[in-house]
DRENTI-494875 format. One line per field, with one value per residue (C-alpha): residue in three letters; chain; residue number from 1; x, y, z. Coordinates in steps of 0.05 Angstrom, whole numbers, padded with zeros to 5 digits. Layout:
# residues N
papa = [ALA; ...]
gumar = [A; ...]
marza = [NUM; ...]
c1 = [X; ...]
c2 = [Y; ...]
c3 = [Z; ...]
END
This chain:
# residues 468
papa = [MET; LYS; LEU; ALA; THR; VAL; ALA; ALA; ALA; LEU; ALA; LEU; ALA; ALA; GLY; ALA; ASN; ALA; GLN; ILE; SER; ILE; PRO; GLY; LEU; SER; THR; GLY; CYS; THR; THR; ALA; PHE; ALA; GLY; PHE; ILE; VAL; GLY; ASP; LEU; SER; SER; CYS; LEU; GLN; VAL; THR; ALA; LEU; LEU; PRO; VAL; LEU; SER; SER; GLY; GLY; ASN; SER; SER; ALA; VAL; PRO; ALA; LEU; ASN; GLY; TYR; LEU; SER; SER; LEU; CYS; ALA; SER; SER; THR; PRO; THR; CYS; THR; ASN; ALA; THR; LEU; SER; SER; ALA; ALA; SER; ARG; VAL; ARG; ASN; GLY; CYS; THR; GLN; GLU; LEU; ALA; ASN; SER; ALA; SER; ILE; PRO; SER; VAL; ILE; LEU; THR; VAL; LEU; ASP; ASN; TYR; THR; PRO; ILE; GLN; LYS; ALA; ALA; CYS; SER; LYS; ASN; THR; THR; ASN; ASN; GLU; PHE; CYS; VAL; THR; ASP; SER; LEU; ASN; THR; ILE; GLN; ASN; ILE; SER; GLY; THR; ASP; VAL; THR; PHE; ASN; THR; ILE; THR; SER; LEU; LEU; GLY; GLY; SER; ALA; ASP; VAL; GLU; SER; GLN; LEU; GLN; GLN; VAL; LEU; GLY; THR; GLY; ASP; LEU; CYS; THR; GLY; CYS; VAL; ALA; GLY; ILE; TYR; ASN; ALA; ALA; LEU; GLU; ILE; ASN; SER; GLY; VAL; ALA; GLY; SER; SER; VAL; GLY; GLN; ALA; VAL; THR; GLY; GLN; CYS; GLY; ALA; ASP; PHE; GLY; MET; ASN; VAL; THR; GLY; VAL; SER; THR; PRO; SER; ALA; ALA; THR; GLY; THR; PRO; SER; GLN; ALA; VAL; GLN; SER; THR; THR; PRO; SER; GLY; GLY; ALA; ALA; SER; ALA; THR; TRP; GLY; THR; ALA; PRO; PRO; PRO; ALA; TRP; PRO; GLU; ALA; VAL; ALA; TYR; LEU; THR; ARG; ALA; ARG; LEU; ALA; PRO; SER; PHE; PRO; HIS; ALA; LEU; VAL; PRO; LEU; LEU; TYR; THR; PRO; PRO; ALA; PRO; THR; LYS; PHE; GLY; PRO; ARG; PRO; THR; THR; HIS; PRO; SER; ILE; LEU; ALA; ILE; LYS; VAL; VAL; THR; ALA; PRO; GLY; HIS; PRO; ALA; HIS; GLY; GLN; ARG; SER; LEU; ILE; ALA; ARG; LYS; ARG; LEU; ASP; ALA; LYS; THR; PHE; LEU; ILE; PRO; TYR; LEU; GLY; ILE; LEU; HIS; ALA; ASP; PHE; THR; ASP; ALA; HIS; GLY; ARG; ARG; VAL; ASP; ALA; CYS; GLY; GLN; PRO; THR; ALA; SER; ALA; HIS; GLU; ALA; SER; ASP; TYR; ASP; LEU; SER; LEU; VAL; ARG; LEU; SER; ALA; SER; ASP; VAL; ARG; ASN; PRO; PHE; GLY; GLU; THR; SER; THR; LEU; GLN; GLU; GLY; GLN; GLY; PRO; LEU; HIS; VAL; SER; ILE; GLY; VAL; ASP; ALA; ALA; GLN; ALA; GLY; ASN; ALA; ALA; ARG; PHE; VAL; ASN; ASP; PHE; ARG; GLY; ILE; ALA; THR; ALA; PRO; ASN; ALA; GLU; PHE; ARG; LEU; GLY; ARG; GLY; ASP; ALA; GLY; GLU; ALA; GLN; MET; GLU; VAL; TRP; SER; THR; ARG; ARG; ILE; GLU; LYS; GLY; ASP; GLU; ILE; LEU; VAL; SER; TYR; GLY; LYS; GLY; TRP; TRP; GLY; ALA; ARG; THR]
gumar = [A; A; A; A; A; A; A; A; A; A; A; A; A; A; A; A; A; A; A; A; A; A; A; A; A; A; A; A; A; A; A; A; A; A; A; A; A; A; A; A; A; A; A; A; A; A; A; A; A; A; A; A; A; A; A; A; A; A; A; A; A; A; A; A; A; A; A; A; A; A; A; A; A; A; A; A; A; A; A; A; A; A; A; A; A; A; A; A; A; A; A; A; A; A; A; A; A; A; A; A; A; A; A; A; A; A; A; A; A; A; A; A; A; A; A; A; A; A; A; A; A; A; A; A; A; A; A; A; A; A; A; A; A; A; A; A; A; A; A; A; A; A; A; A; A; A; A; A; A; A; A; A; A; A; A; A; A; A; A; A; A; A; A; A; A; A; A; A; A; A; A; A; A; A; A; A; A; A; A; A; A; A; A; A; A; A; A; A; A; A; A; A; A; A; A; A; A; A; A; A; A; A; A; A; A; A; A; A; A; A; A; A; A; A; A; A; A; A; A; A; A; A; A; A; A; A; A; A; A; A; A; A; A; A; A; A; A; A; A; A; A; A; A; A; A; A; A; A; A; A; A; A; A; A; A; A; A; A; A; A; A; A; A; A; A; A; A; A; A; A; A; A; A; A; A; A; A; A; A; A; A; A; A; A; A; A; A; A; A; A; A; A; A; A; A; A; A; A; A; A; A; A; A; A; A; A; A; A; A; A; A; A; A; A; A; A; A; A; A; A; A; A; A; A; A; A; A; A; A; A; A; A; A; A; A; A; A; A; A; A; A; A; A; A; A; A; A; A; A; A; A; A; A; A; A; A; A; A; A; A; A; A; A; A; A; A; A; A; A; A; A; A; A; A; A; A; A; A; A; A; A; A; A; A; A; A; A; A; A; A; A; A; A; A; A; A; A; A; A; A; A; A; A; A; A; A; A; A; A; A; A; A; A; A; A; A; A; A; A; A; A; A; A; A; A; A; A; A; A; A; A; A; A; A; A; A; A; A; A; A; A; A; A; A; A; A; A; A; A; A; A; A; A; A; A; A; A; A; A; A; A; A; A; A; A; A; A; A]
marza = [1; 2; 3; 4; 5; 6; 7; 8; 9; 10; 11; 12; 13; 14; 15; 16; 17; 18; 19; 20; 21; 22; 23; 24; 25; 26; 27; 28; 29; 30; 31; 32; 33; 34; 35; 36; 37; 38; 39; 40; 41; 42; 43; 44; 45; 46; 47; 48; 49; 50; 51; 52; 53; 54; 55; 56; 57; 58; 59; 60; 61; 62; 63; 64; 65; 66; 67; 68; 69; 70; 71; 72; 73; 74; 75; 76; 77; 78; 79; 80; 81; 82; 83; 84; 85; 86; 87; 88; 89; 90; 91; 92; 93; 94; 95; 96; 97; 98; 99; 100; 101; 102; 103; 104; 105; 106; 107; 108; 109; 110; 111; 112; 113; 114; 115; 116; 117; 118; 119; 120; 121; 122; 123; 124; 125; 126; 127; 128; 129; 130; 131; 132; 133; 134; 135; 136; 137; 138; 139; 140; 141; 142; 143; 144; 145; 146; 147; 148; 149; 150; 151; 152; 153; 154; 155; 156; 157; 158; 159; 160; 161; 162; 163; 164; 165; 166; 167; 168; 169; 170; 171; 172; 173; 174; 175; 176; 177; 178; 179; 180; 181; 182; 183; 184; 185; 186; 187; 188; 189; 190; 191; 192; 193; 194; 195; 196; 197; 198; 199; 200; 201; 202; 203; 204; 205; 206; 207; 208; 209; 210; 211; 212; 213; 214; 215; 216; 217; 218; 219; 220; 221; 222; 223; 224; 225; 226; 227; 228; 229; 230; 231; 232; 233; 234; 235; 236; 237; 238; 239; 240; 241; 242; 243; 244; 245; 246; 247; 248; 249; 250; 251; 252; 253; 254; 255; 256; 257; 258; 259; 260; 261; 262; 263; 264; 265; 266; 267; 268; 269; 270; 271; 272; 273; 274; 275; 276; 277; 278; 279; 280; 281; 282; 283; 284; 285; 286; 287; 288; 289; 290; 291; 292; 293; 294; 295; 296; 297; 298; 299; 300; 301; 302; 303; 304; 305; 306; 307; 308; 309; 310; 311; 312; 313; 314; 315; 316; 317; 318; 319; 320; 321; 322; 323; 324; 325; 326; 327; 328; 329; 330; 331; 332; 333; 334; 335; 336; 337; 338; 339; 340; 341; 342; 343; 344; 345; 346; 347; 348; 349; 350; 351; 352; 353; 354; 355; 356; 357; 358; 359; 360; 361; 362; 363; 364; 365; 366; 367; 368; 369; 370; 371; 372; 373; 374; 375; 376; 377; 378; 379; 380; 381; 382; 383; 384; 385; 386; 387; 388; 389; 390; 391; 392; 393; 394; 395; 396; 397; 398; 399; 400; 401; 402; 403; 404; 405; 406; 407; 408; 409; 410; 411; 412; 413; 414; 415; 416; 417; 418; 419; 420; 421; 422; 423; 424; 425; 426; 427; 428; 429; 430; 431; 432; 433; 434; 435; 436; 437; 438; 439; 440; 441; 442; 443; 444; 445; 446; 447; 448; 449; 450; 451; 452; 453; 454; 455; 456; 457; 458; 459; 460; 461; 462; 463; 464; 465; 466; 467; 468]
c1 = [00000; 00026; 00022; -00042; -00080; -00079; -00149; -00172; -00156; -00219; -00258; -00222; -00240; -00314; -00315; -00284; -00334; -00392; -00376; -00404; -00359; -00289; -00241; -00177; -00203; -00216; -00286; -00274; -00249; -00307; -00356; -00322; -00332; -00404; -00420; -00398; -00453; -00506; -00503; -00465; -00401; -00438; -00470; -00408; -00365; -00421; -00408; -00463; -00439; -00373; -00402; -00392; -00319; -00312; -00350; -00304; -00253; -00189; -00214; -00235; -00216; -00239; -00235; -00307; -00336; -00288; -00308; -00381; -00363; -00325; -00385; -00426; -00373; -00358; -00430; -00452; -00507; -00458; -00444; -00373; -00352; -00349; -00290; -00335; -00357; -00286; -00259; -00313; -00299; -00224; -00233; -00274; -00219; -00165; -00203; -00230; -00171; -00111; -00085; -00094; -00063; 00004; 00010; 00017; -00003; -00069; -00136; -00154; -00088; -00106; -00175; -00147; -00100; -00160; -00201; -00142; -00127; -00197; -00188; -00127; -00153; -00223; -00194; -00147; -00204; -00250; -00199; -00208; -00166; -00189; -00173; -00222; -00261; -00244; -00229; -00154; -00153; -00188; -00154; -00087; -00108; -00132; -00063; -00031; -00076; -00061; 00014; 00018; -00035; -00066; -00127; -00119; -00164; -00188; -00136; -00082; -00100; -00103; -00036; -00004; -00032; -00004; 00065; 00069; 00138; 00113; 00060; 00108; 00158; 00105; 00085; 00158; 00162; 00101; 00132; 00194; 00155; 00143; 00070; 00049; 00086; 00019; -00017; -00065; -00011; 00026; -00036; -00045; 00029; 00023; -00033; 00009; 00066; 00019; -00006; 00061; 00123; 00162; 00130; 00186; 00237; 00199; 00216; 00155; 00169; 00240; 00216; 00167; 00218; 00271; 00228; 00186; 00237; 00257; 00203; 00147; 00083; 00103; 00068; -00001; -00030; -00088; -00129; -00194; -00205; -00269; -00290; -00285; -00360; -00382; -00356; -00365; -00300; -00268; -00232; -00173; -00108; -00053; 00019; 00030; 00098; 00166; 00199; 00214; 00158; 00101; 00034; -00021; -00058; -00119; -00090; -00103; -00145; -00173; -00125; -00143; -00167; -00116; -00075; -00036; -00058; 00013; 00034; 00011; -00022; 00002; -00029; 00032; 00105; 00124; 00188; 00220; 00218; 00294; 00296; 00336; 00297; 00359; 00353; 00281; 00303; 00342; 00276; 00255; 00282; 00296; 00261; 00246; 00190; 00206; 00169; 00155; 00083; 00066; -00006; -00048; -00054; -00105; -00095; -00096; -00156; -00111; -00075; -00097; -00061; -00064; -00040; 00008; -00019; 00022; 00069; 00129; 00125; 00186; 00137; 00089; 00045; 00063; 00032; 00039; 00014; -00031; -00054; -00130; -00129; -00082; -00027; 00015; 00090; 00117; 00056; 00062; 00033; 00041; 00087; 00130; 00111; 00143; 00182; 00236; 00299; 00369; 00434; 00503; 00574; 00638; 00704; 00723; 00660; 00631; 00555; 00541; 00483; 00475; 00521; 00577; 00565; 00569; 00501; 00466; 00417; 00347; 00337; 00401; 00371; 00304; 00281; 00237; 00287; 00302; 00351; 00326; 00384; 00459; 00506; 00580; 00612; 00642; 00574; 00558; 00484; 00501; 00483; 00527; 00585; 00651; 00620; 00566; 00554; 00502; 00550; 00554; 00595; 00668; 00677; 00640; 00588; 00563; 00486; 00438; 00363; 00320; 00247; 00231; 00164; 00179; 00132; 00090; 00076; 00027; 00014; 00080; 00115; 00086; 00122; 00164; 00230; 00221; 00272; 00238; 00173; 00186; 00243; 00248; 00216; 00156; 00166; 00220; 00233; 00244; 00259; 00202; 00165; 00101; 00044; 00076; 00144; 00177; 00225; 00194; 00208; 00156; 00138; 00131; 00115; 00171; 00129; 00057; 00026; -00036; -00095; -00080; -00005; 00039; 00078; 00152; 00216; 00290; 00315; 00385; 00449; 00467; 00402; 00413; 00487; 00474; 00428; 00469]
c2 = [00000; 00069; 00131; 00171; 00112; 00066; 00087; 00093; 00019; 00004; 00040; 00001; -00065; -00049; -00022; -00084; -00127; -00088; -00109; -00176; -00180; -00156; -00156; -00194; -00236; -00310; -00338; -00362; -00294; -00258; -00305; -00291; -00216; -00224; -00252; -00187; -00144; -00164; -00182; -00158; -00141; -00096; -00060; -00049; -00029; 00013; -00017; 00021; 00088; 00076; 00074; 00150; 00141; 00085; 00125; 00185; 00150; 00185; 00252; 00287; 00290; 00230; 00270; 00297; 00228; 00195; 00245; 00225; 00152; 00164; 00202; 00139; 00091; 00130; 00148; 00127; 00085; 00043; -00023; -00045; -00107; -00167; -00215; -00270; -00228; -00207; -00278; -00307; -00255; -00266; -00341; -00330; -00287; -00336; -00395; -00361; -00316; -00361; -00339; -00265; -00267; -00288; -00214; -00174; -00110; -00139; -00112; -00180; -00176; -00105; -00128; -00185; -00138; -00093; -00152; -00176; -00106; -00077; -00043; 00001; 00017; 00035; 00080; 00114; 00122; 00154; 00197; 00272; 00335; 00369; 00438; 00436; 00372; 00343; 00269; 00260; 00220; 00273; 00330; 00300; 00287; 00359; 00382; 00339; 00369; 00440; 00429; 00389; 00430; 00366; 00326; 00262; 00216; 00145; 00122; 00159; 00121; 00053; 00067; 00083; 00020; -00018; 00010; 00058; 00088; 00152; 00165; 00148; 00198; 00252; 00237; 00242; 00311; 00333; 00304; 00345; 00409; 00387; 00405; 00332; 00329; 00335; 00298; 00269; 00240; 00216; 00177; 00147; 00129; 00099; 00053; 00035; 00014; -00028; -00063; -00072; -00047; -00056; 00009; 00044; 00017; 00035; 00095; 00133; 00112; 00136; 00202; 00211; 00199; 00237; 00299; 00292; 00258; 00187; 00182; 00209; 00169; 00151; 00211; 00230; 00298; 00341; 00281; 00250; 00176; 00134; 00096; 00020; 00007; 00058; 00109; 00164; 00204; 00200; 00257; 00288; 00249; 00290; 00268; 00235; 00205; 00237; 00246; 00178; 00145; 00105; 00131; 00144; 00084; 00109; 00077; 00002; -00048; -00024; -00042; -00085; -00053; -00012; 00004; 00070; 00125; 00148; 00081; 00055; -00013; -00063; -00127; -00145; -00123; -00063; -00045; 00021; 00068; 00064; -00012; -00035; -00079; -00123; -00146; -00173; -00243; -00250; -00251; -00315; -00385; -00398; -00390; -00321; -00277; -00212; -00169; -00169; -00189; -00214; -00234; -00196; -00224; -00215; -00202; -00270; -00281; -00316; -00251; -00183; -00117; -00088; -00023; -00037; -00006; -00045; 00008; -00039; -00064; -00042; -00022; 00016; 00062; 00026; -00037; -00112; -00174; -00221; -00292; -00297; -00372; -00427; -00436; -00499; -00499; -00492; -00454; -00402; -00338; -00280; -00254; -00193; -00141; -00074; -00036; -00076; -00036; -00048; -00023; -00025; -00022; -00019; -00055; -00004; -00015; 00053; 00060; 00076; 00076; 00028; 00071; 00070; 00141; 00156; 00158; 00149; 00094; 00116; 00050; 00044; 00074; 00038; -00007; -00046; -00066; -00140; -00171; -00215; -00225; -00211; -00221; -00208; -00176; -00244; -00280; -00298; -00282; -00209; -00165; -00110; -00156; -00176; -00215; -00164; -00133; -00085; -00049; 00027; 00045; 00050; -00024; -00086; -00076; -00118; -00121; -00125; -00129; -00114; -00105; -00043; -00036; 00031; 00072; 00017; -00055; -00104; -00129; -00167; -00100; -00102; -00166; -00145; -00172; -00218; -00182; -00150; -00186; -00261; -00308; -00332; -00319; -00360; -00343; -00329; -00296; -00345; -00334; -00362; -00355; -00318; -00348; -00321; -00350; -00286; -00285; -00258; -00257; -00295; -00303; -00374; -00400; -00439; -00468; -00471; -00402; -00394; -00350; -00279; -00287; -00236; -00259; -00249; -00260; -00245; -00186; -00213; -00188; -00149; -00108; -00091; -00079; -00026; 00011; 00009]
c3 = [00000; -00018; 00025; 00011; -00020; 00041; 00061; -00011; -00021; 00019; -00035; -00090; -00057; -00052; -00123; -00153; -00116; -00146; -00218; -00241; -00302; -00291; -00351; -00339; -00281; -00283; -00278; -00208; -00185; -00218; -00183; -00117; -00127; -00149; -00080; -00048; -00078; -00028; 00045; 00105; 00067; 00018; 00077; 00120; 00060; 00028; -00041; -00078; -00051; -00087; -00158; -00169; -00154; -00205; -00258; -00249; -00293; -00315; -00339; -00275; -00202; -00161; -00096; -00093; -00107; -00059; -00005; -00016; -00009; 00056; 00083; 00074; 00096; 00160; 00178; 00248; 00215; 00176; 00212; 00227; 00187; 00233; 00235; 00208; 00149; 00132; 00141; 00095; 00041; 00046; 00038; -00025; -00055; -00036; -00065; -00127; -00147; -00142; -00210; -00196; -00127; -00158; -00176; -00112; -00150; -00176; -00153; -00120; -00080; -00059; -00039; 00002; 00038; 00055; 00081; 00123; 00150; 00155; 00223; 00208; 00138; 00162; 00216; 00167; 00117; 00169; 00204; 00199; 00201; 00265; 00236; 00178; 00194; 00126; 00116; 00119; 00054; 00012; 00050; 00030; -00041; -00047; -00024; -00077; -00130; -00108; -00109; -00174; -00211; -00238; -00217; -00178; -00219; -00206; -00256; -00218; -00154; -00188; -00223; -00156; -00126; -00185; -00173; -00231; -00232; -00266; -00213; -00157; -00186; -00188; -00116; -00094; -00126; -00086; -00022; -00035; -00020; 00052; 00048; 00060; 00127; 00163; 00219; 00168; 00124; 00187; 00207; 00138; 00136; 00206; 00180; 00119; 00164; 00207; 00144; 00111; 00146; 00081; 00058; 00097; 00049; -00015; -00057; -00032; 00040; 00036; 00005; 00063; 00118; 00080; 00077; 00141; 00186; 00203; 00257; 00214; 00226; 00297; 00327; 00301; 00321; 00300; 00276; 00299; 00289; 00289; 00350; 00349; 00344; 00291; 00244; 00295; 00305; 00373; 00407; 00371; 00376; 00409; 00414; 00481; 00467; 00459; 00392; 00362; 00401; 00372; 00349; 00398; 00425; 00388; 00325; 00325; 00364; 00431; 00487; 00548; 00613; 00654; 00592; 00599; 00552; 00537; 00506; 00439; 00442; 00389; 00365; 00324; 00323; 00281; 00245; 00261; 00200; 00196; 00198; 00136; 00089; 00080; 00152; 00146; 00124; 00189; 00227; 00192; 00179; 00105; 00058; 00085; 00057; 00021; 00071; 00146; 00158; 00228; 00241; 00292; 00362; 00417; 00490; 00526; 00571; 00622; 00639; 00667; 00675; 00745; 00774; 00832; 00897; 00949; 00982; 00987; 00915; 00873; 00817; 00863; 00821; 00757; 00727; 00734; 00697; 00737; 00724; 00719; 00728; 00751; 00699; 00691; 00684; 00613; 00589; 00534; 00564; 00515; 00459; 00475; 00423; 00408; 00356; 00321; 00310; 00285; 00316; 00284; 00312; 00272; 00282; 00336; 00376; 00357; 00348; 00275; 00227; 00168; 00126; 00178; 00202; 00278; 00311; 00378; 00393; 00412; 00449; 00489; 00553; 00546; 00603; 00554; 00501; 00490; 00441; 00385; 00337; 00341; 00282; 00281; 00219; 00201; 00200; 00128; 00141; 00158; 00098; 00127; 00144; 00113; 00056; 00041; -00027; 00002; 00048; 00038; 00099; 00119; 00136; 00159; 00213; 00271; 00273; 00332; 00324; 00386; 00404; 00446; 00481; 00515; 00471; 00439; 00458; 00489; 00559; 00562; 00575; 00645; 00667; 00727; 00754; 00814; 00859; 00919; 00904; 00907; 00922; 00850; 00782; 00758; 00684; 00633; 00566; 00509; 00435; 00394; 00328; 00312; 00271; 00207; 00225; 00248; 00307; 00370; 00445; 00487; 00560; 00587; 00656; 00689; 00746; 00766; 00777; 00820; 00802; 00825; 00825; 00790; 00729; 00747; 00707; 00718; 00678; 00685; 00717; 00654; 00658; 00731; 00722; 00671; 00719; 00784]
END
């Protein structure tokens, strides 16, 4: 998904479904789409309201028609698509469009991405600029039109989704003005990263961060987003995290009870905007995918977040993780989610960036940073090492990949160290694999845990040694 069209992809999906005969699609795929015209999916995606957008073609601006569609899609009367409806529709696409899905830029592939990522796309589509109360999608497209002096047509949008080099080049020129470094575009870019973190390494993604800053999209301000149940906008999102932090918790699935407002809640790990694409394969066992795509998780019902009120507790006033039922030893409890980042050191032990230039780590002082992967410069798997052909710096680099939950994460970030609370830990961190095969840190019980007990691990001597 590309920058300003992340939310518009929802419209493309519904529009494609509305056509019984679609040129270039197989019979099975056309049949799959025909089933979308009626029923719950048609209602929650407002398929018929999209027809004016489709009929706008390539001769006039699609923005007015798209604005009308978003007004219908985001109306309080429009029902939210249920997981069952989305799952059923996605299954029809997967089963009927096998041939088309081989092309990641095809409309069926875009539709499947929308169905699999409905929540972030719907929120991006229905978000509004709090200054003028315009939809962020159309507000941003109007800005593009004003800067470029040309209309953004339906063909322009579909060409961008299809990876048109000419359209991408034009968009990069618009980005060069800096006029798209807005809260609205930050929110849309945030959703794009949640859907496909590989966007950060694309030509458009690099143009965005090059003009708007490496942390663009991590803080979203001046934007209202829809509530979880309807299209009704919630209160305006204001930045509650320091520079370099994650987006407000308003973006994404609603967090569990007792979640702190200043921390973004994640249902899957995210790549930092500066994470090099060449390191993604290191997160998987061969054969590795070409992009990082973890599957969403849910908060486990066996655990609860609790504010610590006991005066003698080392984390008094903070939060803890509590067992809601008796848990056996060797039980998987929860994945440790956060922002995946890469750090580099040269042969002299100096902290550098991927190009070998001196830099400081934004995660070095974090209390929530865990190591996932470490590769020396001599490791043949290291794309920045001695055998690398990708290296741009002043010499081979050592690589470290970590997951930091300081500004964004899930309930695993509230697991406390056992010291001062119990005589020994009852859980531990283990390196594991997510449902999509990606490397992740996990929390496992090491002995039986009774209902109401706090989940406790050992942070290790190295963690405490760095802080004393």
